[in-house]
NUVO-270675 format. One record per residue (C-alpha): residue number from 1; residue in one letter; x, y, z. Coordinates in steps of 0.1 Angstrom, whole numbers. Example, Ala and Ser with C-alpha at 12.3 -4.5 7.8 and 13.67 -1.06 7.14 Angstrom:
BEGIN
(1,"A",(123,-45,78))
(2,"S",(137,-11,71))
//
This chain:
BEGIN
(1,"M",(737,-111,25))
(2,"K",(751,-84,47))
(3,"R",(727,-59,31))
(4,"F",(697,-83,37))
(5,"L",(706,-86,74))
(6,"S",(709,-49,78))
(7,"A",(675,-44,62))
(8,"T",(660,-71,84))
(9,"T",(675,-55,115))
(10,"L",(661,-21,105))
(11,"C",(627,-36,99))
(12,"A",(627,-53,133))
(13,"A",(638,-21,150))
(14,"A",(609,-2,133))
(15,"V",(584,-28,145))
(16,"A",(598,-27,180))
(17,"A",(595,11,180))
(18,"V",(559,9,169))
(19,"M",(551,-17,195))
(20,"S",(569,4,221))
(21,"G",(549,34,211))
(22,"A",(517,16,214))
(23,"A",(526,3,248))
(24,"G",(536,38,258))
(25,"A",(502,52,246))
(26,"Q",(484,26,267))
(27,"T",(503,37,299))
(28,"K",(505,74,290))
(29,"E",(498,98,318))
(30,"I",(470,123,315))
(31,"K",(485,156,328))
(32,"I",(462,182,343))
(33,"A",(475,216,353))
(34,"H",(459,233,383))
(35,"V",(467,270,382))
(36,"Y",(453,287,413))
(37,"S",(460,310,442))
(38,"K",(482,289,465))
(39,"T",(493,323,479))
(40,"G",(478,358,477))
(41,"P",(446,374,488))
(42,"L",(424,344,477))
(43,"E",(447,318,491))
(44,"A",(420,303,513))
(45,"Y",(397,298,483))
(46,"G",(424,283,462))
(47,"K",(435,257,488))
(48,"Q",(399,245,492))
(49,"T",(396,241,454))
(50,"A",(428,221,453))
(51,"V",(416,197,480))
(52,"G",(382,194,462))
(53,"L",(398,187,429))
(54,"Q",(419,158,442))
(55,"M",(388,144,460))
(56,"G",(367,147,429))
(57,"L",(393,128,408))
(58,"D",(396,102,435))
(59,"Y",(358,98,438))
(60,"A",(351,96,401))
(61,"T",(379,71,394))
(62,"G",(369,49,424))
(63,"G",(402,56,441))
(64,"T",(423,44,412))
(65,"M",(433,78,398))
(66,"T",(432,63,363))
(67,"V",(409,65,333))
(68,"A",(411,40,305))
(69,"G",(444,27,319))
(70,"K",(460,62,320))
(71,"K",(472,77,353))
(72,"L",(459,111,362))
(73,"V",(487,135,372))
(74,"V",(480,170,386))
(75,"I",(506,197,382))
(76,"E",(500,226,406))
(77,"K",(511,261,398))
(78,"D",(507,292,420))
(79,"D",(494,323,402))
(80,"Q",(496,344,434))
(81,"G",(463,361,423))
(82,"K",(483,380,396))
(83,"P",(469,380,360))
(84,"D",(503,383,344))
(85,"V",(517,353,365))
(86,"G",(486,332,357))
(87,"K",(489,339,320))
(88,"S",(526,329,319))
(89,"L",(520,298,340))
(90,"L",(492,285,318))
(91,"A",(513,290,287))
(92,"A",(542,271,304))
(93,"A",(518,243,314))
(94,"Y",(505,239,279))
(95,"G",(538,245,261))
(96,"D",(565,231,283))
(97,"D",(547,206,306))
(98,"K",(525,194,277))
(99,"V",(495,191,299))
(100,"D",(463,178,283))
(101,"L",(440,203,300))
(102,"A",(440,228,328))
(103,"V",(418,238,358))
(104,"G",(416,272,375))
(105,"P",(420,299,384))
(106,"T",(407,314,417))
(107,"S",(406,350,407))
(108,"S",(383,364,379))
(109,"G",(410,389,369))
(110,"V",(435,360,364))
(111,"A",(410,340,345))
(112,"L",(403,368,320))
(113,"A",(441,370,314))
(114,"M",(443,332,309))
(115,"L",(414,328,284))
(116,"P",(434,338,253))
(117,"V",(462,314,262))
(118,"A",(438,284,261))
(119,"E",(426,296,227))
(120,"E",(462,301,214))
(121,"Y",(472,265,225))
(122,"K",(438,251,215))
(123,"K",(436,233,249))
(124,"I",(407,232,274))
(125,"L",(407,254,304))
(126,"L",(381,243,330))
(127,"V",(374,274,350))
(128,"E",(369,268,387))
(129,"P",(360,289,408))
(130,"A",(364,323,391))
(131,"V",(330,339,388))
(132,"A",(329,369,364))
(133,"D",(302,367,338))
(134,"S",(326,378,311))
(135,"I",(346,345,314))
(136,"T",(317,327,297))
(137,"G",(305,359,282))
(138,"D",(321,384,258))
(139,"K",(357,372,266))
(140,"W",(348,335,261))
(141,"N",(362,311,235))
(142,"K",(353,275,227))
(143,"Y",(381,260,248))
(144,"I",(366,274,280))
(145,"F",(343,254,303))
(146,"R",(332,263,338))
(147,"T",(320,242,367))
(148,"G",(320,272,390))
(149,"R",(289,294,391))
(150,"N",(289,327,373))
(151,"S",(279,361,385))
(152,"S",(245,358,369))
(153,"Q",(237,326,388))
(154,"D",(248,343,420))
(155,"A",(229,374,413))
(156,"I",(197,358,400))
(157,"S",(195,335,430))
(158,"N",(201,364,454))
(159,"A",(175,384,436))
(160,"V",(150,357,444))
(161,"A",(157,364,481))
(162,"Q",(157,402,479))
(163,"D",(136,412,449))
(164,"K",(104,423,466))
(165,"A",(81,452,460))
(166,"G",(88,481,483))
(167,"T",(124,471,489))
(168,"V",(152,497,482))
(169,"I",(187,483,477))
(170,"A",(222,497,476))
(171,"T",(252,475,468))
(172,"L",(287,473,483))
(173,"A",(313,455,461))
(174,"Q",(349,453,453))
(175,"D",(361,474,424))
(176,"N",(372,445,402))
(177,"A",(358,421,376))
(178,"F",(342,400,403))
(179,"G",(325,429,421))
(180,"R",(313,449,390))
(181,"D",(301,418,371))
(182,"G",(283,406,402))
(183,"V",(265,439,408))
(184,"K",(256,443,371))
(185,"A",(241,408,370))
(186,"F",(222,414,403))
(187,"K",(208,447,390))
(188,"D",(197,431,357))
(189,"A",(179,404,377))
(190,"L",(158,428,398))
(191,"S",(123,434,387))
(192,"K",(104,446,418))
(193,"A",(130,461,441))
(194,"K",(146,495,434))
(195,"L",(185,498,432))
(196,"V",(195,533,443))
(197,"H",(233,532,447))
(198,"E",(264,512,438))
(199,"E",(294,515,461))
(200,"Y",(327,501,448))
(201,"L",(358,499,471))
(202,"P",(394,487,464))
(203,"A",(397,449,469))
(204,"A",(421,453,498))
(205,"T",(399,478,518))
(206,"T",(400,473,555))
(207,"D",(383,506,566))
(208,"F",(348,507,553))
(209,"T",(337,538,571))
(210,"A",(336,563,542))
(211,"G",(319,538,519))
(212,"A",(294,529,545))
(213,"Q",(285,566,551))
(214,"R",(278,570,515))
(215,"L",(255,540,515))
(216,"I",(237,553,546))
(217,"D",(232,587,530))
(218,"K",(216,571,499))
(219,"L",(193,549,519))
(220,"K",(183,566,552))
(221,"D",(155,588,537))
(222,"Q",(141,561,514))
(223,"P",(107,547,521))
(224,"G",(100,510,526))
(225,"R",(125,482,534))
(226,"K",(161,492,530))
(227,"V",(189,468,523))
(228,"I",(227,469,517))
(229,"W",(236,439,495))
(230,"I",(273,430,499))
(231,"I",(294,411,474))
(232,"W",(329,406,487))
(233,"A",(358,381,484))
(234,"G",(391,376,502))
(235,"A",(405,399,529))
(236,"G",(386,427,547))
(237,"N",(353,425,566))
(238,"P",(326,446,550))
(239,"F",(302,435,576))
(240,"K",(319,460,600))
(241,"I",(295,485,585))
(242,"A",(269,471,609))
(243,"D",(289,489,636))
(244,"L",(277,522,623))
(245,"D",(243,516,639))
(246,"L",(224,508,607))
(247,"K",(194,498,628))
(248,"R",(189,535,636))
(249,"Y",(180,540,600))
(250,"N",(162,506,596))
(251,"I",(188,494,572))
(252,"E",(194,457,568))
(253,"I",(224,438,555))
(254,"A",(221,410,530))
(255,"T",(247,389,511))
(256,"G",(253,355,495))
(257,"G",(272,325,507))
(258,"N",(309,324,515))
(259,"I",(335,302,531))
(260,"L",(329,292,567))
(261,"P",(354,315,584))
(262,"A",(338,345,566))
(263,"M",(304,333,577))
(264,"A",(313,338,613))
(265,"A",(302,374,607))
(266,"Y",(267,362,597))
(267,"K",(260,353,634))
(268,"Q",(253,390,639))
(269,"F",(224,388,615))
(270,"P",(200,360,625))
(271,"G",(172,358,599))
(272,"M",(193,374,571))
(273,"E",(183,359,537))
(274,"G",(204,354,507))
(275,"A",(214,327,482))
(276,"T",(245,305,482))
(277,"Y",(264,282,459))
(278,"Y",(270,255,485))
(279,"Y",(268,248,522))
(280,"F",(277,212,533))
(281,"G",(245,207,552))
(282,"I",(221,216,524))
(283,"P",(224,192,494))
(284,"K",(210,157,499))
(285,"N",(226,133,475))
(286,"P",(252,105,475))
(287,"V",(281,126,461))
(288,"N",(277,152,489))
(289,"E",(274,125,515))
(290,"W",(307,110,503))
(291,"L",(324,144,503))
(292,"V",(312,153,538))
(293,"A",(321,120,553))
(294,"N",(355,118,536))
(295,"H",(364,154,543))
(296,"Y",(356,150,580))
(297,"K",(377,118,580))
(298,"Q",(407,134,563))
(299,"Y",(405,170,577))
(300,"K",(384,167,609))
(301,"A",(362,195,595))
(302,"P",(333,199,570))
(303,"P",(340,206,533))
(304,"D",(337,243,525))
(305,"F",(323,265,497))
(306,"F",(351,260,472))
(307,"T",(359,224,481))
(308,"A",(326,214,465))
(309,"G",(335,233,434))
(310,"G",(369,217,431))
(311,"M",(352,183,434))
(312,"A",(328,191,407))
(313,"A",(357,201,384))
(314,"G",(374,168,391))
(315,"I",(343,148,384))
(316,"A",(337,166,352))
(317,"I",(372,159,339))
(318,"V",(369,121,347))
(319,"E",(334,118,332))
(320,"A",(346,136,300))
(321,"L",(376,113,297))
(322,"K",(354,83,302))
(323,"K",(333,94,273))
(324,"T",(364,98,251))
(325,"K",(378,65,264))
(326,"G",(409,83,275))
(327,"D",(414,103,244))
(328,"T",(428,137,254))
(329,"A",(427,154,220))
(330,"T",(409,187,224))
(331,"E",(381,183,198))
(332,"P",(369,150,211))
(333,"L",(369,164,247))
(334,"I",(349,194,236))
(335,"K",(324,172,218))
(336,"A",(321,150,249))
(337,"M",(317,179,273))
(338,"E",(292,201,254))
(339,"G",(258,193,269))
(340,"M",(273,167,293))
(341,"S",(255,161,326))
(342,"F",(274,148,356))
(343,"E",(266,143,393))
(344,"T",(283,166,418))
(345,"P",(280,175,456))
(346,"K",(253,199,444))
(347,"G",(234,173,424))
(348,"K",(233,173,386))
(349,"M",(253,199,366))
(350,"T",(251,203,328))
(351,"F",(275,221,306))
(352,"R",(254,244,284))
(353,"V",(262,240,248))
(354,"E",(261,277,240))
(355,"D",(288,289,264))
(356,"H",(300,258,283))
(357,"Q",(287,272,316))
(358,"A",(276,245,341))
(359,"M",(239,250,349))
(360,"Q",(233,241,385))
(361,"S",(211,246,415))
(362,"M",(216,275,440))
(363,"Y",(202,277,475))
(364,"H",(180,304,490))
(365,"F",(188,305,527))
(366,"K",(179,321,560))
(367,"I",(206,325,587))
(368,"K",(201,306,620))
(369,"V",(224,311,650))
(370,"D",(234,278,665))
(371,"P",(259,277,694))
(372,"A",(273,245,681))
(373,"F",(288,263,651))
(374,"A",(313,292,649))
(375,"W",(294,306,618))
(376,"G",(259,316,610))
(377,"V",(241,285,597))
(378,"P",(223,289,563))
(379,"E",(191,270,566))
(380,"L",(175,261,532))
(381,"V",(144,280,523))
(382,"H",(142,269,487))
(383,"E",(165,250,462))
(384,"I",(166,273,431))
(385,"K",(169,248,403))
(386,"P",(186,256,369))
(387,"E",(153,258,351))
(388,"E",(141,285,376))
(389,"M",(169,308,366))
(390,"N",(170,326,333))
(391,"V",(208,328,331))
(392,"P",(216,348,299))
(393,"V",(240,337,272))
(394,"K",(264,366,268))
(395,"N",(291,353,245))
(396,"K",(298,362,208))
(397,"R",(294,326,195))
//
């Protein structure tokens, strides 16, 4: 009799454990690591992404921060813009924190260091906003998705604005993955204009005089329209090269979009054309209206360049989890996300099956000076839709 009671007790305990496990599974948290530059040279970009990510999760869950009864929890980690730090933090997030997936980072160099970690742990890394083509190109693996635009999308859209017969172009970029990938993609996208010089300077450059002089020397005797196309991120103001009296040589400056503080320099160049990833006044859709209204409400300012990207990442995560009914296993998530379309502040994005790059609109703009704004205002010339950009697939899949 004593043995029978013991067996019954054991059986009851086992049933209770199973029921407890089932209940736990129903209330389980979904952990998301956000590895980004909370500090370092790209701190301003990282902070915008963090705000946008939270707003995207909030928007897509209708304010509940839950999917399929599971609470979304974001664990933030500061990579300081250092590849070795980002790599170790992502490994700790997957291994120690047991996160279900990760978002980030800000820097392309950090992203490239993190890609093998996602592959090792067989967990999704949703890249936002690192730009280098190689992230979804030759360094890519199947666990990598990207909501942020890549260098080719930046370059092709800027080529739309600059690629005209009789135009001679020299480029000024940072000597890193972001700068070199961006220039290569821009050069590959040109078909009518002529590229005569590529100038690369250290990412922390503050004195642009020597580089500017080399650019002037290459352009000053060229016939036709002469343009210096700038691709720059973080500290330093490459637009100071305008102080060297470029007008004397009929040399123009052109560039893409940037965060609002950086675009204060654009006020010097009314009529300047380029292409941008996002400006809060351009897209007309319900998601962007929500973002602009709620960002003004919370922060008394408009959302910026990387805020929209962070929001797109948050929305993508929630939409994928809705498709899997809260299942966070990697393979179901990959299956759900490949080819998935979702609405963002920029309109519809779609993860391309071949390399998991989000196909998205870009915006050809012309700068207008408006005294009401501290920055040069990019006015829409043309929305460049995904189908208008032949964005190459560059991975080894």
